[in-house]
N, C-alpha and C positions, 0 to 999 in steps of 0.2 A: 544494440547487437541483435540480429535476427539469428533466432535458432530454429532450426528443421524440428517438427513435432519428433521426429524420432529422437532428437538430441535432446528434447525438453524430456520426455519419458525416461531417458538413461538418466538424466539429473534426478529425477523425481523416484524414481526407484532408488536410488541410492541413498536418498533421504528420509527412506522409511526408516533406517536402522539408528537414524538419530534422534537426539533430544533437543529441545530449544535453548541450549545454553550455548555461550560464545566460546567454549573450547570446541564443541560439535561444529560451530563455523569456522574454525581453522582446519579441521580435518576435511571438510567440504571445498574449502579451498584448496588444499594440498591434492584434491583428487581430482579436480578441476580447474588446473592453474592458467589456463587459457582466459576464462571468463572473469569478469569483474567481481569483487567482492561484492557491491550492491546489487548486481543481478542475482549472484548464488544467493545473496541474504533475502532477496523478494523471491526468487523461485521456491526457497525452503518456508520462508514464512506462508507461502500461498497453499505450498502442499501441507503444512502442518496444520493449519486452520481447518483444511477438508479432514483431516484425520483427527482431529479434537471434536468436530461436529460427530462425526459418524460414532467414535467412543464415549462422549460427556455423559450421557444418560448413565453410564454405569459406575461412575464415579458420584452421582448425585442420589444415588440412593441412600435414604438414611441410616441404615446398617453400615454401610460403607461410611460415609462421611464419619459417621460416630466411631468406625474403628481407626480411621486416620486420626481422629483428634486423640483418641485415648493412646495411641501408639506416640504421638506426639509428647504427650504429657510423661509417658513412660520414660523415653528415651532421652527427653532433655533433663530429667533427675539424675540420668545416670551421666550423661554428657552435655552440660548446660552451654557449653561454650562451641559445641560440635554445631554444622549447619543442617540439621535434624531435618527441616520441613523440605529444603532443597533436594536431599537425598531421598526423601520418602516420593518426590514427584517426581524424577528421574527414575525412580525403583518402580512406579505403576504406571509409567509412561503418559504424566498429568503435566501441563505448563507449570512450571514453579509459580507463576503470577496465581494463577487459576487456584493452586493446591493452597496458596497463602490466604486467597478469600475465602474459601471454605472454612480453613481453621479457625480466621479472625472472627468470622461471621459466627461461630460454635463458641467460641471464647468471650465474646460480647453477652451473648444469650446467657452463659452462665453468671457473667458479671450482674446483669441488670434484670434478668429472669424474662427477658421480653425480646421479641425481634428487632433488631437493630435497624436502623432508618439507612437507606442506602447514602444519605450524605454522609452520615458519620461514618459509614465503613469506606466509603470513598476516600473522604479526606484522610482517614487513618492509614490506608493503603499507599497513598500519595505522601503522606508524612508519619512515617512508622514513630518517629518520637512522640507522638500524641497518645501512644499506647504504654499503659502503664506497668504493663508486664515488659520488665527490661530483655528478657529472654527472647520473648515472642517478637519483641518491636526487632530487635536482631535478626529472627529469623525471617522475618515479613521483609526486612531490608535485603537480607542476603538470596531472597525468591524474587527479588524485584529488578536487582541490578544483573542477575545471571539470566533473566529470561530475555530473550531477542524477538519474541513473537507476540507477547503478553503483555500487559499490566502498564501502569501510568508512566512509565518512562519511557516504553515503546510508543504510547499514544504521544506523547510530547515531541518524540525524534520524528514520529511520521509526520506529526502535523507542519512541524519544523522544516523538514525535507520538501514536502509538498509545497510549501512558500516559498522556500528557496526557488525551487524549479519554475514556478510562477514569476517571480521576479527576473529570472533568467529568462524565460519566454518575454516578457515585456520588455526587456533589454534589448533583445535580440531584435525585436520588431521597432523599436526607436533607433536601433542602430541601420536599419533599411530606410529609415524614413517612412515608415506605414503608418498611416492612422488607423485608430482602431480605438474600441473600448473595451474596459474590463470589468470583469464579473461584479466589483463594486458600484461602478459607475452604472453598471445595467440596471441593481438592483434599488439605486436611488431613482431610476426610469420607470421604475414600477415592474420589473421583469423579475417572476418569482424562482423559474428554474432556466439558467442561461449557462452557455458554455464559458469557458475561464476568458475566452478573447472572441470578439466581433470585430470582423475589419472595415472597416467605413468605406473602404474602397476595395474590392475582391481582386483576389490574385493568382496566378495560375503556380501550380507546383506539378512538376512532371507531365504538362500536358492537361491537369485537372484543375476546374476551377474552384477557388477555397474561399467560402464566407466566414469561417469561422476555425476556432483552434482550441482544442481541450488538452490541457497539460496532465498527463499521470505519471508521478513519481514511484513507478513501479513496473514489474513485470508483466506483459499483457498473455497469460495463459488462457486456453477454450473456456473455461469456466467463468473467470472474471469479464473476459471480453464478451462473453454471449450476454452477461448480465449488466454490464454498459450498456451495451447495445439495444437490449431492451428498455432498460429504465432512464437513459440518457442520451445515447447518440442519435437513435432514430426520431425521437421529439425534438432534439435539436435541427436535422434535417430536416422534418416538417415544418419547420416555425422560421428557419434561417436560410436554408438550401444546403449543399453540398459542403462539407468541412473537413478539417485535419486532426486526426488525434495523435499526438506525441506520448509514446510509451519510453520515458526516458533510459528505463533499464532492460529495453528489449521486450520482444514480442516473438510469438511463434511464426514465422513466415508464412504459412499456409492462410492464415487468418487475415493477411492483407489481400482479400478476396472480393470486397466492395466497391472498389474504386470506380467502377462503371455506375453503380448505385448512388454513390455520391459520399463514400467516406473512405478515406486515404489513412492510411498508417505510415508513420515515419518513429525512427527511433533515437533521432536527434533533430535540430532545427534546422529544415531545408535551406540549401545553399542556392539553388537554382529558382528563387523565386522571381516571378516577373509579375509587375504589377499588369492590370488589364489595359490601363491606359498607355502602357509603354508598351502591349503588345499590340494595340492597336495601331501605334505609331509606326511598328515594326512592319505589320501588315500593309500600312499604307505606302511605306518607302520601298516594300518590296514591289508591288503593283505599280508603282511610279517609275522603279526601274526596267519592270517589263516591258510599260508603254515608251520607255527611252529606246530602249533596244529594238522594239517595232519600228 
C-alpha cells in the first residue's frame, strides 16, 4: 500500500492521542477502515517509537522512577488484583513494557540490594513466572501482553513476521524459477553485510535492472527509509549494483525517487519480472522481425 506523505501525516497526527495498547489499535482501524491492520500497526509503532525517544528521559529521572515504584506498591496493597502497572503506564504515557522494566529493576534492587544483571532482568520480563512476587509477576504479564510496540512478546512477533516474509520472498522467486542466494548462503560465503537476496541472474522490473532484493516487513516512512538508505541500501548498491526493496506493509510514495540511481521500492512482489536472458532474446527477436520486414 502506497500512501502519499499527506495521508501518512494524517494517520501519524491521529496516533498522537493513542497509547500502545491493543484496544487503541481497534480505534485506529475504525478511524482508517480502508487501510490494513498490519499497515496501521506498523505506522503506529514507528510513530510511537519516535514519541518514546523524545520523552524517555523524563521517565528515567531517579526521583520519577522511585515515585512510580512507590505508587505501584501503595496501589497494589489496596487493589492487589488490578492491572496497576498497565494503568500507570497509560496515565503517564509510557510504554507498558518499558514501565514493567523500570518497576522490575527497582524491585530486584530491593530484593538483592544491588543492580540486577540484564540477563536476569530480561529473562524475568520474558517469563514473569520467574518473579517471586506473584502480584508483580501478574502486573508484568499484563504489561507485556497489552503492549503492541515494545517488550519481549512484540520482539518475538516482529522476528517471526520478518522471517515469514523472507520465506514468502524466496517462495515467489522459486515459483518464477529465478536463481538466487539468500542471506544465510551469503554468510557462509564470507559476506558480512548483505541484502536478503542476491540474484545470480539479474532481472528487470519496470525497466530497471535488479541485482538484489531486500525484504522489510514494515511500513517505509521518511525516518526509517532514510536510516536504511544510509546504513544498508547504499552499501548494497556500492557492492552489488542496483536493487529492489519490498516494504510489505507499504511506504510513502514520494520516497520512491531513487530509481534512476539504482534503488527501486515496491509494496509487493513484482509481477512483471523479466530475466535479462529473456529480455535479450526479446530484443533479438524484435531485431530479427525488423530485418524480415526490410
